[in-house]
C-alpha positions as CSV (number, residue, x, y, z in Angstrom):
1,M,19.6,43.6,34.9
2,G,21.6,46.3,33.1
3,L,24.4,48.2,34.8
4,E,22.4,51.5,34.8
5,M,19.5,49.8,36.7
6,I,21.9,48.3,39.1
7,V,23.5,51.7,39.8
8,H,20.1,53.4,40.3
9,E,18.9,50.6,42.7
10,F,22.2,50.9,44.6
11,I,21.8,54.7,44.9
12,D,18.2,54.5,46.1
13,C,19.2,52.8,49.4
14,T,18.4,55.3,52.1
15,H,21.5,54.2,54.0
16,F,23.7,55.6,51.2
17,Y,22.1,59.1,51.4
18,S,23.5,59.3,54.9
19,L,26.9,58.2,53.6
20,V,26.9,61.0,51.1
21,L,26.6,63.5,53.9
22,F,29.3,61.8,55.8
23,S,31.6,61.9,52.8
24,M,31.3,65.7,52.6
25,E,33.1,66.3,56.0
26,K,35.9,68.8,55.5
27,K,38.9,67.0,57.0
28,T,42.4,66.7,55.7
29,E,43.8,63.2,55.1
30,S,46.6,63.9,57.6
31,A,44.0,63.8,60.4
32,Y,43.6,60.1,59.9
33,P,46.4,57.9,61.4
34,T,44.9,54.8,59.7
35,L,45.0,56.3,56.2
36,M,47.6,53.9,54.7
37,L,46.0,50.9,56.4
38,E,42.6,51.7,54.9
39,K,44.0,52.3,51.5
40,S,45.9,49.0,51.6
41,I,42.9,47.0,52.7
42,L,40.6,48.5,50.0
43,G,43.2,48.0,47.3
44,I,43.7,44.4,48.2
45,L,39.9,43.7,48.4
46,I,39.2,45.4,45.0
47,G,42.2,43.8,43.3
48,N,41.8,40.3,44.6
49,I,38.2,39.1,44.4
50,N,38.7,35.8,46.1
51,L,40.4,37.3,49.1
52,S,37.5,39.8,49.5
53,F,35.0,37.0,50.3
54,I,37.3,35.7,53.0
55,H,37.8,39.0,54.9
56,I,35.0,41.3,53.8
57,F,32.6,40.5,56.7
58,K,35.3,40.5,59.4
59,L,35.6,44.2,58.9
60,R,33.0,46.8,59.9
61,P,32.3,50.0,58.0
62,Q,33.0,52.1,61.1
63,Y,36.6,50.9,61.2
64,F,37.2,53.1,58.1
65,K,37.7,56.7,59.5
66,V,38.4,58.4,56.2
67,P,35.0,59.4,54.9
68,K,35.7,58.5,51.2
69,Y,37.1,55.1,52.2
70,N,34.2,54.4,54.5
71,L,31.9,55.1,51.6
72,M,34.0,52.9,49.3
73,Y,33.9,50.0,51.7
74,E,30.1,50.3,52.1
75,A,29.9,50.1,48.3
76,I,32.0,46.9,48.3
77,I,29.7,45.4,50.9
78,E,26.6,46.3,48.9
79,L,28.0,44.8,45.7
80,N,28.8,41.7,47.6
81,R,25.3,41.4,49.0
82,Q,23.9,41.6,45.4
83,N,26.4,38.9,44.3
84,L,28.0,41.3,41.9
85,P,31.8,41.3,41.2
86,V,33.8,43.8,43.2
87,D,35.7,45.2,40.2
88,E,37.1,48.6,39.5
89,F,34.5,49.5,36.7
90,L,31.3,48.6,38.6
91,L,32.6,50.1,41.9
92,Q,33.4,53.4,40.1
93,N,30.0,53.7,38.5
94,C,28.2,53.0,41.8
95,L,30.3,55.6,43.7
96,M,29.9,58.2,40.9
97,G,26.1,58.0,41.3
98,I,26.4,58.6,45.1
99,A,29.1,61.4,45.3
100,P,29.8,62.7,41.8
101,E,32.0,65.5,43.0
102,T,34.7,63.0,44.0
103,N,37.1,61.7,41.4
104,W,36.5,58.1,42.1
105,K,38.5,56.9,39.1
106,Q,41.6,58.5,40.6
107,E,40.7,57.3,44.2
108,I,40.3,53.7,43.1
109,K,43.5,53.9,41.0
110,E,45.4,55.1,44.1
111,V,44.2,52.3,46.4
112,L,44.9,49.7,43.7
113,L,48.6,50.7,43.8
114,L,48.7,48.9,47.2
115,N,47.0,45.6,46.1
116,T,50.3,43.7,45.9
117,Y,50.4,43.2,49.6
118,Q,47.6,40.6,49.7
119,D,49.8,38.3,51.9
120,K,49.6,41.0,54.6
121,L,45.8,41.4,54.5
122,S,45.0,39.5,57.7
123,Y,47.6,41.6,59.5
124,F,46.2,44.8,58.1
125,V,42.7,43.9,59.1
126,S,43.7,43.1,62.7
127,Q,45.6,46.3,62.9
128,L,42.7,48.4,61.7
129,E,40.4,46.6,64.1
130,D,42.7,47.1,67.1
131,H,43.1,50.8,66.2
132,Y,39.3,51.3,66.0
133,F,38.7,49.8,69.5
134,E,41.6,51.7,71.1
135,S,40.3,54.9,69.6
136,A,36.7,54.1,70.8
137,L,38.0,53.4,74.3
138,Q,39.9,56.7,74.3
139,D,36.7,58.5,73.2
140,L,34.8,56.7,76.0
141,S,37.3,57.9,78.7
142,V,37.0,61.5,77.4
143,N,33.2,61.3,77.5
144,L,33.3,59.9,81.1
145,S,35.3,62.9,82.1
146,N,32.6,65.4,80.8
147,T,31.7,67.3,84.0
148,Q,28.8,69.0,82.2
149,L,26.8,65.7,82.5
150,S,25.8,64.1,85.8
151,I,27.7,61.1,87.0
152,K,24.7,58.8,86.4
153,D,24.3,60.0,82.8
154,R,28.0,59.5,82.2
155,L,28.0,56.0,83.6
156,N,24.9,54.9,81.7
157,A,26.3,56.3,78.4
158,G,29.6,54.6,79.2
159,L,28.0,51.2,79.9
160,T,25.9,51.4,76.7
161,A,29.0,52.2,74.6
162,L,30.9,49.4,76.2
163,F,28.2,46.8,75.5
164,E,28.0,48.0,71.9
165,L,31.8,47.6,71.5
166,K,31.7,44.2,73.2
167,D,28.9,43.0,70.8
168,L,31.0,44.4,67.8
169,N,34.1,42.5,69.0
170,V,32.4,39.1,69.6
171,T,33.8,36.4,67.3
172,N,32.3,32.9,67.3
173,H,34.6,30.0,66.7
174,E,32.6,26.9,65.7
175,A,34.0,23.5,66.6
176,P,34.5,21.1,63.7
177,L,31.8,18.3,63.6
178,K,34.6,15.7,63.9
179,N,35.5,17.1,67.4
180,L,31.8,17.2,68.4
181,L,31.4,13.6,67.4
182,E,34.5,12.6,69.4
183,D,33.1,14.4,72.4
184,F,29.8,12.8,71.9
185,V,31.3,9.3,72.1
186,K,33.5,10.2,75.1
187,Q,30.7,11.8,77.1
188,G,28.0,9.3,76.2
189,G,25.6,12.1,75.1
190,I,25.3,15.2,73.1
191,V,25.2,17.6,76.1
192,D,28.5,18.6,77.7
193,K,28.3,17.3,81.3
194,E,30.1,20.3,82.6
195,K,27.4,22.6,81.3
196,L,24.5,20.4,82.4
197,L,22.4,21.6,85.4
198,D,19.8,19.1,86.6
199,T,16.5,20.3,88.1
200,P,15.0,19.2,91.4
201,F,12.5,17.0,89.4
202,P,13.8,13.7,88.0
203,L,10.8,13.3,85.6
204,L,11.4,16.8,84.2
205,N,15.1,16.0,83.7
206,Q,14.1,13.1,81.5
207,S,12.3,15.4,79.0
208,L,15.2,17.9,79.3
209,C,17.8,15.2,78.3
210,G,19.4,15.5,81.7
211,G,18.5,19.1,82.7
212,F,19.2,22.7,81.7
213,E,22.4,23.8,80.1
214,K,24.7,26.7,80.6
215,E,24.4,29.4,77.9
216,Q,20.6,28.7,77.7
217,L,17.8,31.1,78.4
218,I,14.8,29.5,80.3
219,A,11.5,31.2,80.9
220,I,9.3,30.2,83.8
221,G,5.7,31.5,83.3
222,A,2.8,31.6,85.7
223,R,-0.2,33.7,86.8
224,P,0.2,35.7,90.1
225,G,-0.2,33.4,93.1
226,M,0.7,30.2,91.2
227,G,4.1,29.8,92.9
228,K,6.5,31.1,90.3
229,R,8.8,32.7,92.9
230,G,8.6,29.5,95.0
231,L,9.8,27.4,92.0
232,L,12.7,29.8,91.3
233,V,13.8,29.5,95.0
234,T,13.3,25.7,95.0
235,C,15.7,25.5,92.0
236,L,18.1,28.0,93.6
237,L,18.4,25.9,96.8
238,H,18.8,22.7,94.7
239,W,21.8,24.2,92.9
240,V,23.6,25.8,95.8
241,K,23.5,22.5,97.6
242,Q,25.4,21.1,94.6
243,K,28.0,23.9,95.0
244,K,26.8,25.9,92.0
245,K,27.1,29.6,92.2
246,V,23.8,31.4,91.8
247,L,22.9,35.1,91.6
248,Y,19.2,35.9,92.3
249,I,18.0,39.3,91.0
250,S,14.6,40.5,92.2
251,F,13.0,43.9,91.2
252,Q,10.1,43.5,93.7
253,Q,11.5,41.7,96.8
254,S,13.6,43.3,99.6
255,S,16.4,41.4,101.2
256,V,14.2,40.6,104.2
257,S,11.3,39.2,102.2
258,F,13.7,37.1,100.1
259,L,15.3,35.7,103.2
260,Q,11.9,34.8,104.6
261,L,10.9,33.0,101.4
262,L,14.3,31.3,101.3
263,L,14.1,30.1,104.9
264,A,10.5,28.9,104.6
265,N,11.4,26.9,101.5
266,Y,14.7,25.5,103.0
267,T,13.2,24.4,106.4
268,Q,9.7,23.6,105.1
269,T,8.3,26.0,107.7
270,P,5.2,28.0,107.0
271,I,6.3,31.5,106.2
272,Q,3.8,33.1,108.6
273,L,5.5,31.3,111.6
274,L,8.9,32.9,110.7
275,S,7.8,36.2,112.1
276,R,7.9,34.8,115.6
277,S,11.2,35.1,117.4
278,E,10.9,31.7,119.1
279,E,10.5,30.0,115.7
280,L,13.6,31.8,114.4
281,Q,15.5,30.4,117.3
282,K,14.6,26.9,116.3
283,Q,15.9,27.6,112.8
284,K,19.3,28.8,114.0
285,V,21.1,25.9,112.2
286,A,19.3,26.6,108.9
287,L,20.2,30.3,109.2
288,E,23.9,29.4,109.7
289,E,23.8,27.1,106.6
290,I,22.3,29.8,104.5
291,A,24.9,32.3,105.7
292,K,27.5,29.8,104.8
293,F,26.2,29.6,101.3
294,E,26.6,33.3,101.0
295,E,30.1,33.3,102.5
296,E,31.2,30.7,99.9
297,Q,29.8,32.9,97.1
298,L,27.3,30.2,96.2
299,L,24.3,32.4,96.9
300,Q,24.1,36.1,96.0
301,F,21.0,38.3,96.2
302,H,20.6,41.6,94.5
303,S,17.6,44.0,94.5
304,P,18.4,46.8,92.0
305,H,17.4,50.4,92.7
306,S,16.3,50.7,89.1
307,S,15.1,48.2,86.5
308,D,17.4,49.5,83.8
309,L,18.8,46.7,81.6
310,T,22.2,48.3,81.2
311,E,22.7,48.5,85.0
312,M,21.6,44.9,85.4
313,L,23.9,43.6,82.7
314,S,26.8,45.4,84.3
315,I,26.0,43.9,87.7
316,I,25.9,40.4,86.3
317,A,29.1,40.8,84.4
318,N,30.8,42.3,87.5
319,R,29.6,39.4,89.8
320,Q,30.9,36.9,87.2
321,Q,34.3,38.5,87.1
322,K,34.7,38.9,90.8
323,H,33.1,35.7,92.2
324,G,32.2,33.5,89.2
325,L,28.6,32.4,88.3
326,D,26.9,29.3,87.1
327,I,23.2,30.4,87.2
328,V,21.5,33.8,87.1
329,I,17.8,34.0,88.2
330,I,15.8,37.2,87.3
331,D,12.4,37.9,88.8
332,S,10.8,39.0,86.6
333,L,11.3,39.6,82.8
334,Q,8.5,42.2,82.4
335,M,10.0,44.5,85.0
336,I,13.2,45.1,83.0
337,E,13.4,48.5,81.3
338,N,15.5,48.6,78.2
339,T,17.0,51.9,77.3
340,I,19.9,50.6,75.1
341,G,20.0,51.8,71.6
342,K,17.0,53.2,69.8
343,S,13.6,53.9,71.3
344,F,11.2,51.2,70.3
345,I,7.7,51.7,68.9
346,T,6.1,48.9,70.8
347,R,6.6,47.1,74.1
348,N,6.9,43.8,72.2
349,S,9.9,45.0,70.2
350,N,11.5,46.4,73.3
351,L,11.2,43.1,75.0
352,G,12.7,41.3,72.0
353,S,15.8,43.5,72.2
354,T,16.0,42.8,76.0
355,L,15.8,39.0,75.4
356,R,18.5,39.1,72.7
357,K,20.8,41.0,75.0
358,L,20.2,38.6,77.8
359,K,20.7,35.6,75.5
360,Q,24.0,37.0,74.3
361,L,25.0,37.6,77.9
362,A,24.3,34.0,78.8
363,K,26.6,32.9,76.0
364,D,29.3,35.4,76.7
365,L,29.5,34.6,80.5
366,N,28.7,30.9,80.1
367,V,25.8,30.9,82.6
368,L,22.3,29.5,82.7
369,L,19.7,32.4,82.7
370,L,16.4,31.6,84.4
371,L,13.7,34.3,83.9
372,G,10.4,34.5,85.7
373,S,7.6,35.7,83.3
374,E,4.1,36.8,83.8
375,I,1.1,35.2,82.1
376,G,-1.9,37.2,80.9
377,R,-5.5,36.9,82.1
378,I,-6.5,35.1,78.9
379,A,-5.6,31.8,80.6
380,E,-8.4,32.3,83.1
381,R,-10.9,33.4,80.5
382,R,-10.4,30.5,78.2
383,F,-13.6,28.4,77.6
384,T,-12.0,25.2,79.0
385,A,-12.5,26.7,82.5
386,S,-9.4,24.8,83.8
387,G,-7.1,27.9,83.6
388,R,-4.3,25.7,82.2
389,P,-1.8,28.1,80.6
390,M,-0.5,27.9,77.0
391,L,2.7,29.2,75.5
392,S,0.8,32.0,73.8
393,D,-0.5,33.2,77.2
394,L,2.9,34.6,78.1
395,K,2.9,38.4,78.2
396,D,4.5,39.8,75.1
397,S,4.9,36.1,74.2
398,G,6.1,36.5,70.6
399,Y,9.8,37.0,71.3
400,I,9.8,34.8,74.4
401,E,8.6,31.9,72.2
402,E,11.2,32.7,69.6
403,I,14.3,33.4,71.7
404,A,13.9,31.3,74.9
405,D,15.5,27.8,74.7
406,K,12.9,26.3,77.0
407,V,9.6,27.5,78.5
408,I,8.0,26.0,81.6
409,L,4.5,26.9,82.7
410,I,3.1,26.4,86.2
411,Y,-0.5,25.3,86.8
412,R,-2.3,24.6,90.1
413,P,-6.0,23.7,89.7
414,E,-6.4,24.3,93.4
415,Y,-5.9,28.0,92.7
416,Y,-9.1,27.9,90.7
417,H,-10.9,25.8,93.3
418,I,-10.8,22.7,91.2
419,G,-10.7,19.8,93.6
420,E,-9.9,16.9,91.2
421,W,-7.5,16.2,88.3
422,E,-8.8,14.7,85.1
423,D,-7.9,11.2,86.4
424,G,-10.0,11.8,89.6
425,E,-7.1,12.3,92.0
426,L,-7.4,15.2,94.5
427,T,-5.5,18.4,93.6
428,D,-4.8,19.5,97.2
429,G,-1.1,20.3,97.5
430,Q,-0.3,19.5,93.9
431,G,0.6,21.3,90.8
432,E,1.7,20.7,87.2
433,L,4.8,21.9,85.3
434,T,4.4,22.0,81.6
435,L,7.4,22.0,79.3
436,A,5.8,24.2,76.6
437,K,8.9,24.8,74.6
438,N,12.0,22.6,74.3
439,N,14.6,23.3,71.7
440,I,16.0,19.7,72.1
441,G,13.8,17.0,73.4
442,P,10.0,16.3,73.9
443,L,7.3,18.5,75.3
444,G,5.0,17.4,78.1
445,S,3.8,17.8,81.7
446,I,4.7,16.4,85.1
447,R,2.8,16.5,88.3
448,V,4.6,17.9,91.3
449,N,3.9,18.5,95.0
450,Y,3.5,22.1,96.2
451,S,3.4,23.5,99.7
452,K,1.7,26.9,99.5
453,D,2.7,27.8,103.1
454,C,6.4,27.1,102.4
455,Y,6.4,28.1,98.8
456,R,8.2,24.8,98.0
457,F,7.9,22.5,95.1
458,S,9.0,18.9,95.3
459,S,8.9,15.7,93.2
460,Y,5.7,13.7,92.9
461,E,6.5,10.1,92.0
462,G,3.0,8.8,91.2
463,F,2.6,10.4,87.8
464,D,4.5,9.7,84.5
465,P,5.4,12.7,82.2
466,I,3.3,13.3,79.2
467,I,6.0,13.4,76.6
468,E,4.2,12.5,73.4
469,F,1.2,13.8,71.5
470,E,-1.5,11.7,69.8
471,V,-2.3,12.2,66.2
472,P,-6.1,12.8,65.8
473,R,-7.9,10.0,63.9
474,N,-9.1,12.3,61.2
475,R,-5.5,13.2,60.3
476,Q,-3.8,9.9,60.6
477,Y,-4.1,9.3,56.8
478,E,-1.5,12.1,56.4
479,F,1.2,9.9,57.9
480,E,0.3,6.7,55.9
């Protein structure tokens, strides 16, 4: 490819048209306190090709406040993406095609005068980064003081800006494989025991290699009436009894209805009996134990006034900072309204953005995130007539399948008036949990007990998990 073609291809990027306008801003160089820092960094990157590959992606274009240097850095990034050398000649030709009114030969010559300070590059980069975030936080405080906007609008805008800054400042430090191998030998397994959270079902734990892990996002899918909320509460009580700190967020339940569900599950008392005062007197000890869970910050319940994602993220981060959290349970995923960033064309892309934000939150806060998810009617219309759900039945399932670490589907044949399982056993008081996605470990199903009056799931010992699939006979030759 000739140089002229490369330059034209480079100019055609729509992103660079916006940068041309940006470079036309009429500001004096004295208005930029980071002027010398920006010049020094660019001079070192252009004059030392090897160093540029080390530091180029640690920087962000928005760190460069001087318009012409912002444009110059974007050009360096683009050349790097195309595996082209970041040299003076090619850079000048590219920039001349974008903003010909600027004397780029002179500008590049000036920044190259500072390329002898390559040993200071790491320091310069950290200083420019710190200045950017300090300036952004100052701007944020000014915007929060804008009395022309309502307090709610200011808070929402401030939270959005903070999350964007936080995402920009996240740096991942990967542990060397040698250290991971040493930990593997010491722990007797690949999963960090401190991050492992077992479920109330031993057979399910076998397929999960011990249980769920912190920093994971788990989706629990079910049709309405299948017992999804009962499974979430069953897991919650299992973890608080182990002294794990759990935050339960519900967009549909009030505190009273949640307490009824919690008490029915905890005491194995039919929920309809809990409306009677004499029955509540009998459960005095259980009520005191539940209150103690809350006093010890093991159990926290929150019913948001709105379903806004920004508000929910701030609540979770605040609870983690004040009280500490191990698990966050959200009921349900489809109720969350995402207004962060751009408006989305489809509900599916909006949900994808929501899931990515939640997954990042789980990693940042080191918590397990358990999400209830709805299943569409397609499961009930399928020709098999059993109503057994599949991974693709999840509402807006594309991004759930992609981003979730594990997906568990609930099925109760009794719900469809099916009296027997395939093996002839009665279905009364029983259900099935299907591990439909598992990023590490086998897939399969386990049978469980379910009390629909108490909304409580429990282990069923008479059924082995289905953890393997059988290759059809007409395709066995492919493995020979």
